[in-house]
Structure formats: C-alpha cells, structure tokens
C-alpha positions in Angstrom: 6.2 -5.5 0.8 8.9 -3.6 2.1 9.5 -1.1 4.4 12.0 1.8 4.9 12.4 4.0 8.0 12.7 7.3 6.6 13.3 9.7 9.7 13.4 8.1 13.1 13.1 11.4 15.1 10.1 12.6 17.3 9.3 16.3 16.3 12.4 18.7 16.2 14.9 15.9 14.9 18.1 14.9 16.4 20.1 17.0 17.1 17.5 19.6 17.6 17.9 23.4 16.3 17.4 24.8 19.3 18.6 21.8 21.9 21.8 21.5 23.6 20.8 18.0 25.9 23.9 15.6 26.1 22.3 13.6 23.0 22.5 16.8 20.6 25.8 17.5 21.4 27.3 14.2 20.4 25.2 14.0 17.2 26.5 17.3 16.6 29.9 16.4 17.4 29.9 13.3 15.4 31.8 11.4 17.9 29.2 8.0 16.2 27.7 7.2 19.5 24.5 9.3 19.2 23.3 8.9 15.3 21.3 11.9 14.0 18.3 11.2 12.9 15.3 13.3 10.5 11.7 13.5 11.6 9.7 10.7 11.8 8.5 9.2 8.7 8.0 5.7 6.8 8.0 4.5 3.1 6.1 1.1 2.5 6.7 -0.4 -0.8 3.6 -2.1 -1.4 3.7 -3.4 -4.8 7.0 -3.1 -7.4 8.2 0.3 -7.4 5.1 2.0 -5.7 5.3 3.5 -2.6 3.5 5.5 0.0 4.7 8.0 2.7 3.5 7.0 6.3 2.9 10.6 7.4 5.1 13.5 5.4 7.7 15.1 8.2 9.2 18.5 7.4 12.2 16.4 6.4 10.4 15.2 3.6 12.7 16.3 1.1 16.0 15.5 2.2 14.3 12.1 3.0 13.5 11.5 -0.2 17.2 12.8 -1.7 18.3 10.2 0.8 16.6 7.3 -0.8 16.9 6.9 -4.4 13.7 4.5 -5.2 11.9 7.3 -4.1 13.3 9.8 -7.1 11.6 10.7 -10.5 12.5 8.4 -13.1 11.1 10.9 -15.9 10.2 14.2 -15.9 7.8 15.4 -13.5 7.1 12.0 -11.9 6.9 10.2 -8.9 7.2 7.0 -7.4 4.9 7.8 -4.6 1.5 7.3 -5.0 0.1 8.2 -1.6 0.9 9.4 1.5 -0.8 8.2 4.7 -1.7 10.1 7.7 -1.8 8.5 11.2 -2.3 12.2 12.7 -2.6 15.7 12.0 0.5 16.5 14.3 2.5 19.5 12.4 5.6 16.6 12.6 3.9 14.8 10.6 2.1 16.9 7.5 3.9 19.7 7.2 6.3 18.1 4.5 2.7 18.1 2.5 4.1 21.2 1.3 6.9 20.6 0.3 5.2 18.4 -2.0 3.1 20.7 -3.8 5.0 21.4 -7.4 1.6 20.4 -9.6 2.0 16.6 -8.8 -1.3 14.9 -7.8 -1.4 13.7 -4.1 -3.9 10.6 -2.4 -4.3 11.5 0.8 -5.2 8.6 3.2 -6.7 9.9 6.1 -9.2 9.9 9.2 -12.2 12.6 8.4 -10.9 14.2 11.6 -7.8 15.1 9.9 -8.6 15.8 7.2 -10.9 18.7 8.4 -8.0 19.7 11.0 -5.9 20.3 7.6 -8.1 21.8 5.3 -11.2 23.5 7.0 -10.5 27.0 7.6 -6.7 27.2 6.9 -5.6 29.2 4.1 -2.5 27.8 3.5 -3.8 24.4 2.5 -5.3 26.2 -0.8 -1.5 25.5 -2.3 -2.2 21.6 -2.5 -5.6 22.8 -4.4 -4.5 24.3 -7.1 -6.3 22.4 -9.5 -9.4 19.7 -9.3 -7.0 16.7 -8.7 -4.0 18.2 -6.9 -4.9 16.6 -3.8 -7.6 13.8 -3.2 -8.4 12.1 0.1 -9.5 8.2 0.8 -11.5 8.4 4.4 -9.7 5.8 6.5 -12.7 5.0 8.4 -11.6 3.3 12.2 -11.3 -0.5 12.2 -12.3 -0.7 8.5 -9.6 -2.3 5.6 -8.7 0.8 3.1 -7.2 -0.6 -0.2 -4.0 1.4 -1.3 -4.1 2.2 -5.0 -1.3 2.2 -7.5 -1.1 4.3 -10.6 -4.6 4.4 -12.5 -6.2 3.5 -9.1 -5.2 -0.1 -9.4 -4.8 -2.0 -6.1 -1.5 -3.1 -4.9 -3.0 -5.7 -3.0 -2.1 -4.1 0.4 -4.7 -2.8 2.9 -4.6 -0.4 5.9 -6.9 -0.7 8.7 -6.8 2.7 10.8 -6.9 1.6 15.1 -7.5 4.4 17.7 -4.9 4.9 20.0 -4.5 6.8 22.8 -3.5 10.5 22.0 -4.7 14.0 21.5 -5.3 16.9 19.3 -3.1 18.3 17.5 -1.2 21.1 19.4 -2.7 23.8 17.2 -6.0 22.3 17.7 -6.0 22.8 21.3 -9.2 24.6 21.9 -10.5 24.7 18.7 -11.3 21.0 18.0 -13.5 18.8 20.1 -11.3 15.4 21.0 -11.9 12.0 18.9 -11.1 8.6 18.4 -10.0 9.6 15.1 -7.3 12.0 16.4 -4.6 9.5 16.6 -4.5 6.1 14.9 -1.8 3.1 14.2 -2.1 1.0 10.8 -2.3 -2.4 10.3 -1.1 -2.9 7.1 -1.7 -6.2 5.4 -0.4 -7.4 2.2 -3.0 -10.0 1.0 -0.7 -11.6 -1.0 1.2 -13.2 1.6 -0.9 -12.7 4.7 1.6 -10.7 6.1 1.3 -7.7 8.7 2.9 -4.7 9.7 1.7 -2.9 12.5 2.9 1.0 13.2 2.0 2.4 16.5 4.2 5.1 16.6 2.8 7.5 19.2 0.7 6.1 21.7 -0.4 7.6 25.4 -1.0 4.3 26.7 -1.5 0.6 26.4 -4.7 -0.6 26.0 -7.1 -3.2 24.1 -5.4 -2.2 20.7 -2.3 -4.4 22.0 -4.4 -7.5 21.7 -4.5 -6.6 17.9 -0.2 -6.3 17.5 0.1 -9.5 18.9 1.7 -12.4 15.8 2.8 -9.3 13.3 5.6 -9.9 11.3 6.6 -6.4 12.5 5.8 -3.9 14.8 7.0 -0.5 15.4 6.0 1.4 18.4 5.9 4.8 20.1 9.8 5.5 21.8 9.7 9.0 22.4 10.6 9.1 25.7 12.2 7.1 28.0 11.5 8.7 31.3 8.2 10.0 32.3 9.4 13.0 33.6 12.0 13.0 31.1 12.5 16.7 30.1 11.6 18.0 33.4 15.2 16.0 35.1 17.3 17.7 31.7 15.7 21.0 33.2 14.0 21.3 29.1 10.9 22.1 29.6 8.0 21.1 32.4 5.7 18.6 30.2 5.6 15.3 31.3 5.6 12.3 28.8 1.5 11.5 29.7 1.0 15.5 29.0 1.8 14.9 25.5 0.6 11.6 25.2 3.5 9.6 24.6 3.8 6.1 27.0 7.8 6.2 28.1 9.6 3.0 27.3 11.4 2.3 31.2 9.4 2.0 34.3 7.5 -0.5 35.8 4.1 1.0 33.8 6.5 1.9 30.2 6.0 0.1 27.0 8.8 -2.1 27.8 7.3 -4.0 30.8 3.8 -3.5 29.5 4.7 -5.3 26.2 7.0 -8.0 27.7 4.7 -10.7 26.0 4.4 -9.1 22.7 5.3 -11.8 20.2 6.2 -10.2 17.0 8.5 -11.5 14.0 10.7 -7.5 14.6 9.7 -5.3 17.5 11.4 -1.5 16.7 10.9 1.4 18.6 10.8 4.7 16.8 9.8 8.2 16.7 12.2 8.9 19.3 12.9 12.2 21.1 16.2 14.0 20.9 16.5 13.4 25.0 16.2 9.5 25.3 18.8 7.5 26.5 18.6 4.8 23.7 20.0 7.0 21.6 23.5 6.2 22.7 25.2 3.5 21.7 25.9 1.0 24.5 23.8 2.8 27.0 22.3 1.0 29.7 18.5 1.7 28.4 19.9 0.5 24.9 21.1 -2.6 26.4 18.1 -3.1 28.2 15.9 -2.4 24.8 17.9 -5.2 22.9 17.9 -7.7 25.8 14.2 -7.6 25.4 14.3 -7.7 21.9 13.3 -4.7 20.5 15.4 -2.6 17.9 15.9 1.0 17.9 15.1 2.8 14.2 17.5 4.7 12.5 17.1 6.3 9.3 18.1 3.9 6.4 16.6 0.8 8.8 14.7 -1.4 5.8 12.2 -4.3 6.5 11.0 -6.3 3.8 7.7 -8.7 4.7 
C-alpha cells in the first residue's frame, strides 16, 4: 500500500479565504515558516495503479492536478477506483460534485452518511444521471470491506469502519438523529503483507478505539486544534474544540498526552486548522509534537507500507 496526503488542512484550508490570523498572514506572505495546505484528503494506492480517495475535499480538482498519478492516462478514464468517506461533513464531500463528469464512482460510506448525502438532496441528482454513475458499498461498523479495483476485482486491501466520538454534520444538526455511524475512523489492512494503516482524522475524544490503534504501521490522527479555546483566544469565534467534536493536541487532556503510550510505526497529525501553532516551523508546539515522535502532515507527504 501507498498513502499520499493530498490535503492536510481542516475545512477552509490554509490560508483560509476570510481569515487574517497569524498563520494565514504568514502563508500568504510566503515566508516559508507556514506552508500553505489544501483541505483534508488522502489517496491510497491499494494495488499498482489502483487508487482510492479518502474523502473528497472541495480542493479535489487541484489535488488531482498536483498528483499526476491520479490523472487520466486515456480518454475519459481515471485511476481512481473509489472514494471512501469518513463522515458527511462538507469539507469531506463537496469534492464529489467536482467528480460528476459521467465517470462512474464507487462510494464507500456508512448507511447514515449515505442517507445524509442522498435523501432529500436534489443536488446529489447530478451524480445520479445514469444508473451506474454512483454505486455505494456500505461500511458496516467493525466489519472489513474489500476495496475493489477495476471490474470489481479485489485489491487485497480491506477497510474497517470504527465509530469515533463525533457529531452529525453541521448542515444536518436538528434534522438528523445522532448515530455511531456519523463519524468513523478507518482501519485499512493489506492482506498480502499484514500491514495496517489507521486513519482517525476527526475525533472528539479518546475511547476504546485507541487500543486498536496500537501496533499500527502508521496512524493519522486528528490535529485540528492545539488549544481547547483556540478560536476564542484569537478572537475568531466562541466555539471551543469540544463544541466542534475535536480533541485538541495540547494540554494535560490533549491527544499528545493521552496517546503518549501509542506504539505505531509512523504517527502523524493531520486535518490541521489554519489557527494551529504546530503549522509554524520551529514553534514550541511543533517542537513538542516532534519530540514526542509525531509528525505534522503536509500536502504531498507519502508513506509506503
């Protein structure tokens, strides 16, 4: 397996279009201390030349252009065999509507995420213009599902959806009942090598799922905020990390402390908000992360398993 980070920022990217926080200002100035990033998405090569997107960000068109292996090699074709969704948030699903040009898509998602996208959503009809344009493969919780390549051939890689602490997407608040299927992590296993990749890129708290991360060959974890009150302390809003179902990295109850005993081959923070000080090369927060054996994701980071 090969994993490539297409986008490592949280929703809005870096710099964010309407933000003049210190990180966004640095990114716009091009000083090199804060690297611009597109919105959260990963690409998994499950078999030679067979790729899957993990989430489809609003930046998907640019992300494909920046990664030639994802571009078509023949007329109206694609090496992308499917899209796996971890939740129904807009920053993970809007890119689907940029992939609408009459190429069939296989979408892997929990039934709850599928319903939130399809039921009563007239816009989704643009991905249903012919019978095979969108086909769904259900991710039942805690059950491995084969990732299928061209012609439905198994790739030898399975994905297991594990419920993570989270919430319903913002646009479904007050409309849909909360479900354990709203937000999942992905345990991806290569049946040929036994290698395991864990993607827990949006998590509101730790829980029983953490034990299952131990021993993974690589683990990507929610790096949205450093502080619980990051937005209020910068004067950018009143919402705290917990209000947005994200576990901050810093502090005694942050992920860096709570996951201090995690054993994994590679440990990477991703889905990083534009305000997070770990984005600044050489910052005390970046040094603390690296001293603890963690990496900070950037667009283009690649891990081979």
